[in-house]
C-alpha positions as CSV (number, residue, x, y, z in Angstrom):
1,M,-34.7,-23.4,29.2
2,K,-36.7,-20.7,27.6
3,K,-33.6,-20.1,25.1
4,L,-34.1,-23.8,23.9
5,I,-37.7,-23.5,23.6
6,L,-37.5,-20.3,21.5
7,L,-34.9,-21.8,19.3
8,T,-37.1,-24.8,18.6
9,I,-39.7,-22.6,17.5
10,L,-37.6,-20.8,15.4
11,T,-36.3,-24.2,13.8
12,L,-40.1,-25.1,13.1
13,I,-40.8,-22.1,11.2
14,S,-38.3,-22.9,8.7
15,V,-36.8,-26.2,8.7
16,S,-35.8,-26.4,5.3
17,A,-33.6,-23.1,5.4
18,F,-32.5,-23.7,8.7
19,S,-30.8,-26.0,11.1
20,D,-29.8,-26.5,14.5
21,V,-26.3,-26.7,15.9
22,L,-26.1,-28.5,19.2
23,Y,-23.0,-27.9,21.4
24,L,-21.8,-29.8,24.1
25,N,-19.8,-28.6,27.2
26,E,-16.7,-30.0,25.9
27,G,-17.0,-28.4,22.5
28,E,-18.2,-31.0,20.3
29,E,-21.3,-30.0,18.0
30,H,-23.8,-31.8,16.3
31,V,-25.8,-30.4,13.4
32,G,-29.4,-31.4,12.7
33,V,-32.7,-30.4,14.3
34,L,-33.9,-30.2,17.9
35,Q,-36.7,-32.7,18.6
36,K,-37.9,-32.5,22.3
37,I,-36.9,-31.4,25.4
38,D,-38.1,-32.6,28.7
39,E,-37.0,-32.1,32.5
40,K,-33.9,-34.0,32.0
41,K,-33.1,-34.8,28.4
42,I,-32.9,-33.2,24.9
43,S,-33.9,-35.1,21.7
44,F,-31.9,-34.1,18.6
45,K,-31.8,-35.4,15.3
46,E,-28.6,-35.3,13.3
47,A,-28.4,-34.3,9.7
48,V,-27.4,-38.0,8.8
49,G,-31.0,-39.0,10.2
50,E,-29.8,-40.5,13.3
51,E,-31.6,-39.3,16.6
52,K,-30.0,-38.9,19.8
53,T,-30.9,-38.3,23.4
54,F,-28.6,-36.1,25.4
55,E,-28.6,-35.2,29.2
56,K,-29.4,-31.5,29.6
57,A,-26.3,-31.2,31.7
58,E,-24.2,-32.1,29.0
59,V,-25.4,-29.6,26.5
60,S,-24.0,-25.8,26.5
61,H,-26.6,-24.3,23.9
62,V,-28.3,-24.7,20.8
63,L,-27.9,-22.2,17.7
64,V,-30.2,-21.9,14.8
65,S,-27.9,-21.5,11.7
66,K,-28.3,-22.0,7.9
67,V,-27.8,-25.4,6.4
68,R,-24.7,-25.4,4.1
69,E,-23.3,-27.9,1.6
70,G,-21.5,-30.7,3.7
71,D,-23.0,-30.0,6.9
72,Q,-24.4,-33.2,7.5
73,F,-20.8,-34.7,7.8
74,S,-19.2,-34.9,11.5
75,F,-16.5,-36.9,10.6
76,I,-13.9,-37.1,8.1
77,A,-14.2,-41.0,8.0
78,S,-17.9,-40.3,6.7
79,L,-16.8,-38.2,3.7
80,T,-18.1,-39.6,0.5
81,D,-16.4,-37.3,-2.0
82,P,-13.4,-39.0,-3.4
83,F,-11.4,-35.9,-4.7
84,L,-11.8,-34.4,-1.0
85,I,-11.0,-37.8,0.9
86,S,-7.9,-38.2,-1.4
87,L,-6.7,-34.7,-0.8
88,I,-6.9,-35.0,2.8
89,N,-5.2,-38.5,3.0
90,E,-2.2,-37.5,0.8
91,A,-1.7,-34.1,2.3
92,P,1.7,-33.2,3.1
93,T,3.0,-32.6,6.6
94,A,5.0,-29.7,8.2
95,T,8.1,-31.6,7.6
96,D,7.7,-32.0,3.9
97,Y,7.5,-28.1,3.9
98,P,9.7,-26.8,6.8
99,D,9.9,-23.4,5.5
100,S,6.2,-22.8,5.0
101,D,3.5,-21.5,7.2
102,Y,0.5,-23.4,5.0
103,V,0.4,-25.2,1.9
104,T,-2.7,-25.0,-0.6
105,L,-4.0,-28.5,-1.6
106,F,-6.4,-27.2,-4.1
107,K,-7.5,-23.7,-5.4
108,R,-10.1,-23.1,-8.2
109,R,-11.5,-19.9,-9.3
110,S,-14.2,-19.9,-12.1
111,F,-16.0,-17.3,-14.0
112,E,-19.0,-18.3,-15.8
113,Y,-20.5,-15.5,-18.1
114,Q,-24.2,-15.9,-18.4
115,A,-26.3,-15.3,-21.4
116,D,-27.8,-12.1,-19.8
117,G,-24.4,-10.5,-19.2
118,S,-24.1,-11.2,-15.7
119,V,-21.2,-13.2,-14.3
120,V,-21.2,-15.9,-11.7
121,F,-17.6,-16.1,-9.8
122,K,-17.0,-19.0,-7.7
123,R,-13.9,-19.6,-5.5
124,R,-12.9,-22.7,-3.6
125,E,-9.9,-23.1,-1.8
126,I,-8.5,-25.8,0.6
127,V,-5.4,-25.1,2.8
128,K,-3.4,-27.0,5.4
129,I,-2.0,-25.2,8.4
130,L,1.5,-26.2,9.0
131,K,2.8,-23.4,11.5
132,E,1.4,-21.0,13.8
133,D,1.7,-18.1,11.4
134,G,-0.6,-19.9,9.2
135,L,-3.2,-19.8,11.7
136,G,-4.5,-16.5,10.4
137,R,-5.7,-18.2,7.4
138,A,-8.9,-19.1,9.8
139,D,-10.2,-15.5,9.6
140,Q,-11.6,-15.1,6.1
141,A,-13.6,-12.0,4.3
142,I,-15.4,-11.4,1.0
143,Y,-15.8,-8.0,-0.5
144,Y,-18.8,-7.3,-2.5
145,T,-20.7,-4.1,-3.9
146,T,-24.3,-4.1,-2.7
147,D,-25.8,-2.5,-5.7
148,R,-24.6,-5.2,-8.4
149,E,-23.3,-8.1,-6.6
150,V,-24.8,-10.9,-4.4
151,P,-22.3,-13.1,-2.2
152,E,-23.2,-16.5,-0.9
153,I,-21.0,-18.8,1.4
154,I,-21.6,-22.3,0.0
155,Y,-19.5,-23.9,2.6
156,A,-17.0,-23.3,5.2
157,H,-15.3,-26.7,6.9
158,T,-12.7,-27.6,9.3
159,Y,-11.0,-31.0,9.0
160,A,-9.3,-31.2,12.3
161,P,-6.5,-33.6,13.1
162,D,-8.8,-35.5,15.4
163,G,-10.8,-36.7,12.4
164,R,-13.6,-34.4,13.5
165,I,-15.3,-31.7,11.0
166,Y,-16.4,-28.2,12.1
167,H,-18.6,-26.3,10.0
168,L,-19.4,-22.3,9.9
169,T,-22.3,-21.4,11.6
170,D,-24.1,-17.9,11.3
171,D,-22.8,-16.5,14.6
172,A,-19.4,-16.7,13.4
173,L,-19.9,-14.3,10.4
174,S,-20.8,-10.6,10.0
175,D,-21.7,-8.8,7.1
176,E,-20.3,-5.1,7.4
177,A,-21.0,-1.9,5.6
178,L,-17.7,-0.1,5.2
179,Y,-18.9,3.4,4.2
180,S,-22.3,3.7,5.6
181,G,-21.6,7.1,7.2
182,T,-21.3,8.5,3.6
183,P,-24.5,7.0,2.0
184,E,-23.5,8.3,-1.6
185,Y,-20.5,6.0,-1.6
186,D,-21.9,3.0,0.6
187,R,-21.6,0.5,-2.1
188,L,-18.5,-1.7,-0.6
189,K,-19.6,-4.1,2.0
190,K,-17.5,-7.2,3.8
191,I,-18.5,-10.4,5.3
192,K,-16.2,-11.7,7.7
193,F,-16.2,-15.1,9.5
194,A,-13.9,-17.1,11.3
195,M,-13.4,-21.0,10.7
196,K,-13.9,-23.2,13.7
197,K,-11.3,-25.3,15.6
198,V,-8.3,-24.4,13.2
199,D,-5.2,-25.7,14.5
200,L,-1.8,-27.0,13.2
201,G,-2.1,-29.9,11.0
202,G,-5.9,-29.0,10.3
203,I,-7.3,-28.2,6.9
204,I,-10.0,-25.7,5.9
205,D,-12.0,-25.9,3.0
206,V,-13.7,-22.6,2.0
207,C,-16.4,-22.3,-1.2
208,Y,-18.2,-19.2,-1.8
209,Q,-19.6,-17.4,-5.2
210,I,-20.6,-13.6,-6.0
211,T,-23.0,-12.9,-8.8
212,T,-22.5,-9.9,-10.6
213,K,-24.8,-7.8,-12.8
214,K,-24.1,-7.2,-16.2
215,S,-21.4,-4.8,-16.6
216,T,-21.2,-1.2,-18.3
217,E,-18.6,1.3,-19.6
218,L,-18.5,2.9,-16.1
219,R,-19.3,-0.4,-14.0
220,P,-16.8,-2.6,-15.7
221,Y,-15.8,-6.2,-15.0
222,L,-12.1,-7.0,-15.3
223,I,-10.8,-10.4,-14.5
224,D,-7.0,-10.1,-13.1
225,T,-5.3,-12.8,-11.7
226,T,-1.8,-14.0,-11.2
227,F,-0.2,-17.3,-10.8
228,G,2.1,-17.6,-7.9
229,Q,2.2,-17.2,-4.2
230,R,4.5,-17.2,-1.3
231,E,3.6,-20.6,0.2
232,P,3.2,-23.6,-2.0
233,I,0.2,-24.3,-4.4
234,L,0.1,-28.3,-5.3
235,K,-2.8,-27.4,-7.9
236,E,-4.7,-24.2,-9.1
237,E,-7.3,-24.0,-11.5
238,F,-8.3,-20.9,-13.4
239,V,-11.6,-21.2,-15.6
240,V,-13.5,-18.8,-17.7
241,S,-16.5,-19.9,-19.3
242,F,-18.8,-17.6,-21.7
243,P,-21.1,-17.9,-24.6
244,Q,-19.5,-18.0,-27.9
245,S,-21.6,-14.9,-29.0
246,L,-19.4,-13.1,-26.4
247,N,-16.3,-11.5,-27.3
248,L,-13.5,-11.7,-24.6
249,G,-10.0,-10.2,-24.8
250,I,-7.2,-11.7,-23.2
251,E,-3.8,-10.0,-22.3
252,K,-0.9,-11.9,-20.9
253,F,2.2,-10.6,-18.8
254,Q,5.5,-12.3,-17.7
255,W,4.1,-15.2,-19.7
256,T,8.0,-16.4,-20.0
257,G,9.8,-19.2,-18.1
258,E,9.1,-22.7,-16.9
259,K,6.5,-22.5,-14.3
260,L,3.5,-21.5,-16.6
261,P,0.1,-22.3,-16.3
262,V,-1.0,-25.3,-18.6
263,F,-3.9,-23.9,-20.9
264,S,-6.9,-25.8,-22.6
265,E,-10.0,-24.6,-24.5
266,T,-13.2,-26.8,-24.8
267,L,-16.4,-26.1,-26.6
268,D,-19.6,-27.3,-25.3
269,K,-22.8,-26.6,-27.2
270,Q,-22.6,-22.9,-27.4
271,T,-20.3,-22.3,-24.5
272,K,-16.5,-21.9,-24.8
273,T,-14.6,-22.9,-21.6
274,W,-10.7,-21.7,-21.1
275,T,-8.9,-23.5,-18.4
276,W,-5.4,-22.7,-16.9
277,V,-4.1,-25.3,-14.6
278,F,-1.1,-24.1,-12.3
279,Q,1.2,-25.6,-9.5
280,D,4.3,-24.2,-7.5
281,K,5.2,-26.8,-4.9
282,K,8.1,-24.6,-3.8
283,G,6.4,-21.0,-3.2
284,F,9.1,-18.4,-2.9
285,I,10.9,-16.6,-0.1
286,P,10.1,-12.7,-0.6
287,E,13.1,-10.6,-1.2
288,Q,13.5,-7.1,0.5
289,N,12.0,-4.5,-2.1
290,M,10.9,-6.8,-4.5
291,M,8.3,-5.8,-7.2
292,P,4.7,-6.9,-6.6
293,G,3.8,-10.4,-7.9
294,T,1.9,-8.8,-10.7
295,R,5.0,-7.6,-12.3
296,I,6.9,-10.9,-11.4
297,F,4.8,-13.9,-11.8
298,P,2.5,-14.9,-14.8
299,R,-0.5,-12.6,-14.9
300,I,-3.5,-12.6,-17.3
301,L,-6.2,-10.0,-18.1
302,V,-9.6,-11.0,-19.4
303,F,-12.1,-8.6,-20.3
304,Q,-15.0,-8.1,-22.5
305,T,-13.9,-6.4,-25.7
306,N,-14.6,-2.8,-25.9
307,E,-13.5,0.6,-27.6
308,W,-12.0,3.7,-25.7
309,N,-14.4,6.2,-27.6
310,R,-17.3,4.4,-26.3
311,I,-16.2,4.4,-22.9
312,A,-15.1,8.2,-23.0
313,D,-18.4,9.1,-24.7
314,E,-20.3,7.4,-21.5
315,F,-17.8,9.0,-19.0
316,E,-18.2,12.3,-20.6
317,K,-22.0,12.1,-20.2
318,A,-21.7,11.0,-16.8
319,L,-19.3,13.7,-15.7
320,D,-21.2,16.4,-17.4
321,A,-24.2,15.2,-15.4
322,S,-22.4,15.3,-12.0
323,A,-21.8,19.3,-12.6
324,P,-22.5,21.2,-9.5
325,S,-25.4,23.7,-9.3
326,K,-24.5,27.0,-10.5
327,D,-25.1,29.0,-7.2
328,L,-22.8,26.5,-5.3
329,L,-19.9,26.4,-7.6
330,E,-19.8,30.2,-7.5
331,S,-20.1,30.5,-4.0
332,F,-17.3,28.2,-3.5
333,I,-15.0,29.9,-6.0
334,A,-15.9,33.1,-4.2
335,D,-14.9,31.9,-0.9
336,S,-11.5,30.4,-2.3
337,K,-10.9,33.8,-3.4
338,A,-9.3,32.3,-6.7
339,A,-10.9,35.0,-9.1
340,A,-9.0,37.8,-7.2
341,Q,-5.6,36.2,-8.1
342,S,-3.7,38.1,-10.9
343,V,-2.4,34.9,-12.6
344,D,-4.0,31.6,-13.3
345,V,-1.3,29.2,-11.7
346,M,-2.3,31.3,-8.5
347,K,-6.1,30.7,-9.5
348,V,-5.6,27.2,-9.7
349,E,-3.7,27.3,-6.3
350,S,-6.3,28.8,-4.7
351,L,-8.8,26.5,-5.6
352,Y,-6.9,23.6,-5.1
353,D,-6.4,24.8,-1.2
354,A,-9.9,25.6,-0.8
355,I,-10.8,21.9,-1.7
356,L,-8.2,20.5,0.5
357,R,-9.7,22.5,3.2
358,K,-13.1,22.4,2.8
359,I,-13.8,19.0,1.2
360,R,-13.1,16.3,3.5
361,L,-11.0,13.4,1.7
362,L,-13.0,9.7,1.7
363,D,-10.4,7.0,1.2
364,I,-12.5,5.4,-1.6
365,S,-10.6,4.6,-4.6
366,C,-12.5,3.5,-8.0
367,F,-11.9,-0.2,-7.0
368,D,-13.8,0.3,-3.5
369,Y,-16.7,2.2,-5.1
370,G,-16.9,-0.3,-7.9
371,G,-16.9,2.0,-10.8
372,I,-15.8,5.2,-12.4
373,D,-19.3,7.0,-12.3
374,P,-18.8,10.3,-10.6
375,V,-20.9,11.3,-7.4
376,H,-22.8,14.6,-8.3
377,S,-20.7,17.6,-6.9
378,D,-23.2,19.0,-5.3
379,V,-23.0,16.2,-2.5
380,A,-19.2,17.7,-1.9
381,L,-20.3,21.2,-1.8
382,K,-23.4,20.6,0.4
383,K,-21.8,17.7,2.8
384,K,-18.0,18.9,2.7
385,Y,-17.0,15.3,1.9
386,G,-15.8,13.3,-1.2
387,N,-13.4,11.1,-2.4
388,N,-10.4,11.3,-4.6
389,M,-12.7,11.5,-8.0
390,A,-15.2,13.9,-6.2
391,R,-12.3,16.5,-5.5
392,V,-10.8,16.2,-8.9
393,C,-14.1,16.7,-10.7
394,L,-15.1,19.8,-8.4
395,L,-11.7,21.1,-9.3
396,H,-12.2,20.7,-12.9
397,F,-15.7,22.2,-13.0
398,A,-14.2,25.4,-10.8
399,L,-11.6,25.5,-13.2
400,K,-13.8,25.3,-16.2
401,N,-15.9,28.4,-14.7
402,L,-12.7,30.5,-14.7
403,G,-11.8,29.5,-18.1
404,I,-8.6,27.4,-17.1
405,K,-8.4,24.2,-19.3
406,S,-8.3,20.9,-17.3
407,A,-9.0,17.3,-18.2
408,V,-10.5,14.6,-15.9
409,G,-8.5,11.4,-16.3
410,F,-7.5,8.0,-14.4
411,V,-4.4,6.1,-13.1
412,N,-3.2,3.2,-11.2
413,Y,-0.2,2.7,-9.2
414,W,3.1,3.0,-11.3
415,D,4.2,-0.7,-10.1
416,Q,0.8,-2.1,-11.8
417,Q,2.1,-0.1,-15.0
418,G,-0.7,2.1,-14.8
419,I,-3.7,2.4,-17.4
420,L,-3.1,-0.1,-20.4
421,E,-4.3,1.4,-23.7
422,K,-4.5,-2.1,-25.3
423,V,-6.9,-3.3,-22.5
424,P,-10.1,-1.1,-23.2
425,E,-11.7,-1.8,-19.7
426,M,-11.9,1.1,-16.7
427,G,-11.6,-1.8,-14.3
428,Q,-8.0,-0.7,-14.4
429,A,-8.7,2.6,-12.8
430,G,-7.9,3.0,-9.4
431,F,-8.0,6.7,-9.1
432,A,-9.1,10.0,-10.6
433,M,-6.5,12.6,-11.8
434,L,-6.8,15.9,-13.1
435,K,-4.2,17.6,-15.9
436,I,-4.4,21.4,-15.8
437,S,-2.6,23.6,-18.6
438,V,-1.6,27.0,-17.6
439,D,0.5,29.1,-20.0
440,G,1.7,26.1,-21.8
441,V,2.8,23.8,-18.8
442,N,0.9,20.8,-17.7
443,F,0.4,20.1,-13.9
444,Y,-1.1,17.0,-12.4
445,T,-3.0,16.3,-9.3
446,T,-4.9,13.5,-7.7
447,C,-6.1,15.8,-4.8
448,D,-5.6,12.5,-2.5
449,S,-3.3,14.0,0.1
450,D,-4.1,17.0,2.3
451,Y,-0.5,17.7,2.7
452,L,1.2,17.8,-0.5
453,P,1.3,21.2,-2.5
454,F,-0.3,21.7,-5.6
455,G,1.5,20.3,-8.6
456,N,3.2,17.5,-6.3
457,I,2.1,14.0,-7.0
458,S,2.2,11.0,-4.8
459,T,5.0,8.6,-5.5
460,S,2.6,5.9,-6.1
461,F,1.5,7.7,-9.4
462,Q,4.7,9.3,-10.7
463,G,5.9,7.5,-13.8
464,T,2.6,5.6,-14.5
465,I,0.4,5.8,-17.4
466,G,-2.7,7.7,-17.1
467,C,-5.5,8.5,-19.8
468,F,-7.3,11.8,-19.7
469,L,-10.6,13.0,-21.4
470,G,-10.1,15.3,-24.4
471,E,-12.1,16.3,-27.3
472,K,-11.2,13.0,-29.3
473,G,-11.9,10.7,-26.5
474,F,-9.0,9.4,-24.1
475,T,-5.3,10.4,-24.8
476,F,-2.7,8.3,-22.9
477,E,0.4,9.7,-21.4
478,R,3.1,9.0,-19.0
479,I,3.2,11.1,-15.7
480,P,6.1,13.0,-15.0
481,E,8.5,12.0,-12.2
482,G,8.3,14.2,-9.1
483,G,5.4,16.1,-10.4
484,A,6.3,20.1,-10.5
485,E,9.4,19.8,-8.6
486,P,11.5,16.8,-8.0
487,N,11.2,14.7,-4.7
488,R,14.1,16.3,-2.8
489,S,15.6,16.8,0.6
490,D,18.2,19.3,2.0
491,K,19.8,19.1,5.0
492,Q,22.2,21.8,6.4
493,V,24.0,21.2,9.5
494,F,26.4,23.4,11.4
495,V,28.4,21.8,14.4
496,K,30.6,23.4,16.9
497,I,33.1,20.7,18.6
498,L,34.1,21.4,22.0
499,P,37.4,20.6,23.4
500,D,35.9,17.8,25.6
501,G,34.2,16.2,22.5
502,S,30.7,17.7,23.0
503,M,29.0,19.0,20.0
504,E,26.7,22.2,19.8
505,V,24.3,21.5,16.6
506,K,22.2,23.6,14.6
507,E,20.4,21.5,12.1
508,I,17.9,22.7,8.9
509,R,15.9,20.4,6.9
510,Q,14.0,21.6,4.1
511,Y,11.8,19.0,2.1
512,R,10.0,19.2,-1.1
513,G,7.6,16.5,-2.6
514,P,6.7,13.2,-0.6
515,Y,9.2,14.4,2.3
516,E,6.7,17.0,3.1
517,V,4.1,15.1,4.1
518,T,5.5,13.9,7.4
519,L,6.0,17.4,8.4
520,R,2.7,18.8,7.5
521,T,0.9,16.3,9.5
522,L,2.2,18.1,12.6
523,R,-0.3,20.9,11.9
524,A,-3.0,19.6,13.7
525,A,-0.4,18.2,16.5
526,K,-0.5,20.0,19.9
527,E,2.8,21.5,21.1
528,R,3.8,18.5,23.4
529,Q,3.5,16.4,20.3
530,K,5.6,18.5,18.1
531,Q,8.1,18.8,21.0
532,M,8.2,14.9,21.1
533,Y,8.6,14.7,17.4
534,A,11.7,17.0,17.8
535,E,13.1,15.0,20.6
536,K,12.7,11.9,18.7
537,S,14.6,13.6,15.7
538,V,17.6,14.5,17.6
539,K,17.4,10.9,19.5
540,R,17.7,9.4,15.8
541,V,20.9,11.4,15.3
542,H,22.6,10.2,18.7
543,P,20.9,8.7,21.9
544,K,22.6,11.1,24.0
545,A,21.2,14.1,22.3
546,Q,19.4,16.9,24.4
547,L,17.1,19.0,22.4
548,E,17.5,22.7,23.1
549,S,15.0,24.2,20.6
550,F,13.1,23.8,17.5
551,G,10.8,25.6,14.8
552,L,8.6,24.8,12.1
553,S,7.9,26.8,9.0
554,D,4.0,27.7,8.4
555,I,3.2,24.2,7.5
556,N,-0.5,25.2,6.8
557,D,0.6,27.2,3.9
558,L,0.8,24.7,1.0
559,K,2.7,27.3,-1.2
560,A,5.6,27.8,1.4
561,P,8.6,25.6,1.7
562,T,8.5,23.2,4.9
563,V,11.4,23.8,7.0
564,F,12.3,21.9,10.5
565,T,15.0,23.4,12.3
566,L,16.7,21.7,15.4
567,S,19.2,23.0,18.1
568,Y,20.7,20.3,20.3
569,K,23.5,19.2,22.2
570,I,25.5,16.0,22.3
571,P,27.8,15.3,25.0
572,Q,30.9,13.7,24.5
573,A,29.9,12.8,21.0
574,A,33.6,12.6,19.8
575,M,36.0,10.2,21.8
576,K,39.0,11.6,22.9
577,V,41.7,8.9,21.9
578,S,44.5,10.4,23.5
579,E,45.6,14.0,24.3
580,N,46.2,14.7,20.7
581,L,43.6,12.6,18.8
582,M,39.5,13.0,18.5
583,T,37.5,10.8,16.5
584,F,33.8,10.4,15.7
585,R,31.6,9.2,12.8
586,N,29.6,11.7,10.7
587,L,26.3,11.4,12.7
588,W,24.1,13.1,10.0
589,V,24.9,10.5,7.2
590,D,23.1,7.4,8.4
591,Y,23.3,5.2,5.1
592,N,23.3,1.5,5.1
593,S,23.1,-1.3,2.7
594,T,20.6,-3.2,3.9
595,S,18.2,-3.3,1.1
596,A,21.6,-4.5,-1.3
597,S,22.6,-7.2,1.2
598,L,21.7,-9.9,-1.2
599,A,24.9,-10.5,-3.6
600,T,22.2,-11.5,-6.4
601,R,18.7,-11.6,-6.3
602,T,16.1,-14.1,-7.7
603,F,13.4,-11.2,-8.1
604,P,13.4,-7.8,-9.7
605,M,13.8,-4.9,-7.3
606,E,12.0,-1.6,-7.2
607,Y,13.0,2.0,-5.5
608,W,10.0,3.7,-4.1
609,A,10.7,6.8,-6.0
610,S,12.9,9.0,-7.8
611,T,14.7,11.2,-5.4
612,E,17.5,13.8,-4.7
613,N,19.1,14.0,-1.4
614,V,21.6,16.7,-0.3
615,N,23.6,17.2,2.9
616,T,26.0,19.9,3.7
617,I,27.6,19.5,7.2
618,V,29.8,22.5,8.4
619,L,32.2,21.6,11.6
620,E,33.9,23.9,13.5
621,V,37.1,22.1,15.0
622,P,38.5,22.9,18.3
623,E,41.6,25.0,18.2
624,G,44.6,23.4,17.0
625,Y,43.1,20.4,15.5
626,T,43.3,19.3,12.0
627,W,41.4,16.4,10.0
628,V,43.5,13.4,8.9
629,P,42.5,12.9,5.4
630,W,40.9,9.5,4.4
631,G,42.7,9.1,1.1
632,K,39.6,7.7,-0.4
633,N,37.0,9.1,-2.5
634,Y,33.2,7.9,-1.6
635,S,31.3,8.3,-5.0
636,F,29.6,6.3,-7.5
637,N,28.3,7.0,-10.9
638,C,26.1,5.3,-13.3
639,G,22.8,5.7,-15.1
640,C,20.7,4.3,-12.5
641,M,21.8,6.5,-9.5
642,N,24.6,8.7,-8.7
643,Y,26.4,9.5,-5.3
644,F,28.9,12.3,-4.7
645,S,30.7,13.4,-1.7
646,T,33.5,15.8,-0.7
647,M,35.2,16.6,2.5
648,S,37.7,19.3,3.2
649,Q,39.1,21.7,5.8
650,T,39.8,25.2,5.7
651,G,41.1,27.1,8.8
652,Y,38.6,26.2,11.5
653,Q,36.1,24.9,9.4
654,L,35.7,21.1,8.1
655,V,33.1,20.9,5.4
656,F,31.2,17.7,4.4
657,S,28.8,17.6,1.5
658,D,27.2,15.0,-0.6
659,R,24.2,14.3,-3.0
660,F,22.4,10.9,-3.7
661,D,20.3,11.1,-7.0
662,V,18.0,8.3,-7.9
663,R,16.5,8.1,-11.5
664,R,15.9,4.5,-11.8
665,K,13.0,2.8,-9.9
666,E,13.0,-0.6,-11.2
667,Y,16.1,-3.0,-11.1
668,I,15.3,-5.7,-13.6
669,G,18.4,-7.9,-14.0
670,D,21.6,-8.5,-12.3
671,E,23.5,-5.9,-13.9
672,V,21.5,-2.9,-13.1
673,Y,21.0,-4.4,-9.4
674,Q,24.8,-4.6,-9.2
675,H,25.1,-0.8,-9.8
676,Y,22.4,-0.1,-6.9
677,R,24.3,-2.5,-4.8
678,S,27.8,-0.8,-5.5
679,C,26.0,2.6,-4.9
680,L,24.6,1.6,-1.4
681,T,27.6,-0.2,-0.4
682,T,29.8,2.9,-1.4
683,M,27.5,5.2,0.7
684,S,27.5,2.5,3.7
685,E,31.1,2.5,4.0
686,L,31.2,6.1,4.3
687,A,28.6,6.4,6.9
688,N,30.7,3.9,9.0
689,Q,34.1,5.8,8.2
690,W,35.7,7.6,11.4
691,I,36.4,11.1,11.2
692,I,39.8,11.7,12.9
693,L,41.0,15.2,14.1
694,E,44.7,15.3,15.2
695,K,46.2,18.3,17.4
696,L,49.3,19.8,15.6
697,G,49.7,22.8,17.6
698,T,48.0,26.0,18.6
699,E,48.0,27.7,15.2
700,A,45.1,27.8,12.7
701,P,45.1,24.5,10.4
702,G,45.4,25.0,6.7
703,K,43.4,23.2,3.8
704,S,42.9,19.8,3.5
705,S,40.6,17.1,1.5
706,E,40.2,13.5,1.0
707,T,42.4,13.6,-1.9
708,V,44.7,16.4,-1.6
709,P,47.4,16.4,1.2
710,A,47.0,19.1,3.7
711,K,48.8,22.2,2.9
712,N,51.0,24.4,4.8
713,P,49.4,25.1,8.2
714,G,50.3,28.6,7.6
715,D,47.3,29.5,5.7
716,P,44.8,32.1,7.0
717,A,42.4,30.6,8.9
718,S,38.7,31.0,8.6
719,P,36.6,32.5,11.3
720,P,34.8,30.3,14.0
721,I,31.1,29.4,13.3
722,Q,28.6,31.5,15.2
723,L,25.5,29.3,15.6
724,D,23.3,32.0,16.8
725,K,24.1,33.9,13.5
726,I,23.2,31.1,11.0
727,A,19.5,30.6,9.8
728,P,17.3,31.9,12.6
729,E,14.3,29.1,13.2
730,P,11.2,30.0,11.5
731,Q,8.3,30.8,13.5
732,G,5.8,28.0,13.6
């Protein structure tokens, strides 16, 4: 009773802005204004004007909530909008789209540039749920930056299969700050809300808008839209309207084929409107390792025309203004001991390591921060945290203090094509990057990983296009693949095969580039966690493998290579087919061709990075056994990727080695995909090839290979492998 009275008072305070929602015990809701409560009954005036009386025992509770457009309708039959009524009545069913989780009935995104430079973005989407996997559309989110954007949920309705309409109420939404713990970066917020009563066959209708202040060179506004999504879309409208006096630029990508949006242009007084209408009633089925949709489907960038030199001037001013205090910077440099190093590259490494150790990384991109205006470097030095840009700027200022040349720049992911010079707009910039010149050699770093050594770059940025601030503005260049060193994995395995088929194994793994990250993350792990990681590693080789010991190099030292050693046994890893035959697979070569399982592809494919993988496996076979050559060479060579393998026996030693070298990351067109497929198929066949050992006698075997017949068994034998003499484990 007290709760209902209180809600009545709140309602009377602001009837025009708020409305009550009365919930019955069975879940039915009524939108309107609470009128009266007596001992047994509740009087409630609905939004349509009808006054109803409910028994108090019928009512679960009453909620005060904001009135939104369309909240006055409780049943689909009472709707008055002809467009919406037609859309609901003619909506397809699950049998019409048996492979789809949902179907988008209508989608509209409009951008209205105002005379004062602000932009009003309005989005409406009407979706019908067809399968359980589509129920996730009930959860909605709106992201905005608090200092320049104002969001508003215009309405959010659920049209249930039983004909009822359920509306969003304020108890179902929350407005969350994502970075409140770091106030200097606390710009991005998220409004979360859940649609009510969403079920199979139901339709959700959501409309919201975000008003953004006038953009600047450092706080840009870039419209980036792609036409095409996994699920079918029956109609999509993309609209941009602006004063004729405003100069807007357009760049189109993948603008070929039959499924292109239909464009129209209208002029009303002083306002020009561009409209693109699109539909795709089939959607698409994703393929493994396919490129992102922004690289496959029609895409448009719309932006206010600008000049790179003007953007560079503004950024240079902001960068200079963010320089750290002299005392703080010199104290940081002194603590890093960089000045004491004898050569410049070691000075850079010392500063880089100090930043990674002392400045906690905030996972806040330029996109999340809402611009490229740097936070003052004193914040990083005093509070010991900063995002990728803060780390890059601090390293730049420290190097400048030591007389080492560097240039602050920006990048985007390589599969987004990086920073496009033909689009003078910094809304493309996702992350800061520093270019450092030492003794005529250029190094690049984003300082965005605590586990990558200096000069190594995340694979996300290898091969992308970056822009760097120089004396004459921004210059554009392609970032090298692999960074200072290639992305490489080396594995050496020494195996002693016992007469019963068991194996004693010592394995040495050495990584460079992105492969290092997994091992270096173990530096904060407890010994038991490291033990579990090692045990899982040997179990991946063989489920019966039994770990005996393991070792790690000093993974805290980013300058040192990462080395991981394993010693383990595999009981009866080789099968004894008969008294004289033993067979097993090469357990340390686990290639598969899953990513090349499609005979042909509909969409282009991407490989995660250019890489180089080398394996050397030395097996000591039991006395009297010799390898039965395969008679086939497992190798592949083309301009996209290369694979080479060899296997031979000398005395007691059977040696396998291979090398997999990938140089192409994008596979556009069937010809290059078939290269990829042929290579992986060859590697997969090798991984499934059985190694057969045949016992010929007690004499030491001679030499044999996969292409050369075994020679005279009287050739001198090599000595047995001494496992305890090979590559002692590094001390962790």
